[in-house]
C-alpha positions in Angstrom: 34.3 -6.1 -33.6 31.6 -4.7 -35.9 32.2 -1.2 -34.4 35.9 -1.4 -35.1 35.3 -2.5 -38.6 32.7 0.3 -39.1 35.2 2.9 -37.7 37.8 1.6 -40.2 35.3 1.9 -43.0 34.8 5.5 -42.0 38.5 6.1 -42.1 38.7 4.7 -45.6 35.8 7.1 -46.6 38.0 10.0 -45.5 40.9 8.6 -47.6 38.8 8.2 -50.7 37.3 11.7 -50.4 40.7 13.2 -49.9 42.2 11.2 -52.8 39.2 12.2 -55.0 39.9 15.9 -54.3 43.6 15.3 -55.3 42.6 13.4 -58.4 41.6 16.6 -60.1 38.4 15.1 -61.5 40.0 11.7 -62.0 42.7 13.2 -64.3 45.6 12.2 -62.1 46.2 8.4 -62.1 47.8 7.9 -58.6 45.0 9.6 -56.6 42.4 8.1 -58.9 43.6 4.6 -58.0 43.8 5.4 -54.3 40.2 6.7 -54.5 38.9 3.6 -56.1 40.8 1.3 -53.8 39.8 3.2 -50.7 36.1 3.2 -51.9 36.2 -0.6 -52.3 37.7 -1.0 -48.9 35.3 1.4 -47.3 32.2 -0.2 -48.9 33.4 -3.7 -48.1 34.0 -2.9 -44.4 30.7 -1.1 -44.2 28.9 -4.1 -45.7 30.7 -6.4 -43.2 29.7 -4.3 -40.2 26.1 -4.3 -41.5 26.0 -8.0 -40.9 25.8 -7.2 -37.2 24.8 -3.5 -36.9 21.4 -2.0 -38.0 21.4 -0.3 -41.4 20.5 3.1 -40.0 23.1 3.0 -37.4 25.9 1.7 -39.6 25.2 4.1 -42.4 24.8 7.1 -40.2 28.1 6.5 -38.3 29.9 5.7 -41.6 28.8 8.9 -43.3 29.4 11.0 -40.1 32.9 9.8 -39.7 33.5 10.6 -43.4 31.9 14.0 -43.2 33.7 15.2 -40.0 37.0 13.6 -41.2 36.8 15.3 -44.6 36.0 18.5 -42.8 39.1 18.2 -40.6 41.3 17.2 -43.6 39.9 20.1 -45.6 40.8 22.6 -42.9 44.2 21.1 -42.0 45.5 20.0 -45.4 43.7 22.2 -48.0 43.4 25.4 -46.0 39.6 25.5 -46.0 38.0 28.1 -43.7 37.4 27.2 -40.1 34.5 29.4 -39.1 32.3 29.2 -36.0 29.3 27.9 -37.9 31.4 25.2 -39.6 32.9 24.0 -36.3 29.4 24.1 -34.7 28.1 21.9 -37.5 30.9 19.4 -37.1 30.4 19.3 -33.3 26.7 18.6 -33.9 27.5 15.8 -36.3 29.8 14.2 -33.7 27.1 14.6 -31.1 24.6 12.8 -33.3 27.1 10.0 -33.9 27.6 9.6 -30.1 23.8 9.5 -29.6 23.4 7.0 -32.4 26.0 4.7 -30.8 24.4 5.0 -27.4 21.0 4.2 -28.8 22.2 1.0 -30.5 22.3 -2.1 -28.4 24.7 -4.1 -30.7 
């Protein structure tokens, strides 16, 4: 169950990063509220998962999901460039996440 909660925490990290981009430096109320709400949900779920999972594993997986997810949203939604080096970097992050999961007994 902790892994599912951690995955959800990572998804909320993607939401808050995206909403923060749309908040225009916290000058737009709606996206600013979404940012703060998603941050609270993300941090709360991360904290819950850390009751079971090791700190290094939980934090690494959480940030990795957020980083790769934000990269995908940036490319798909905001038209950010999709170069070979950027894709390679994202693939390497995912590879690291898989290894971290496999190396964690919980």
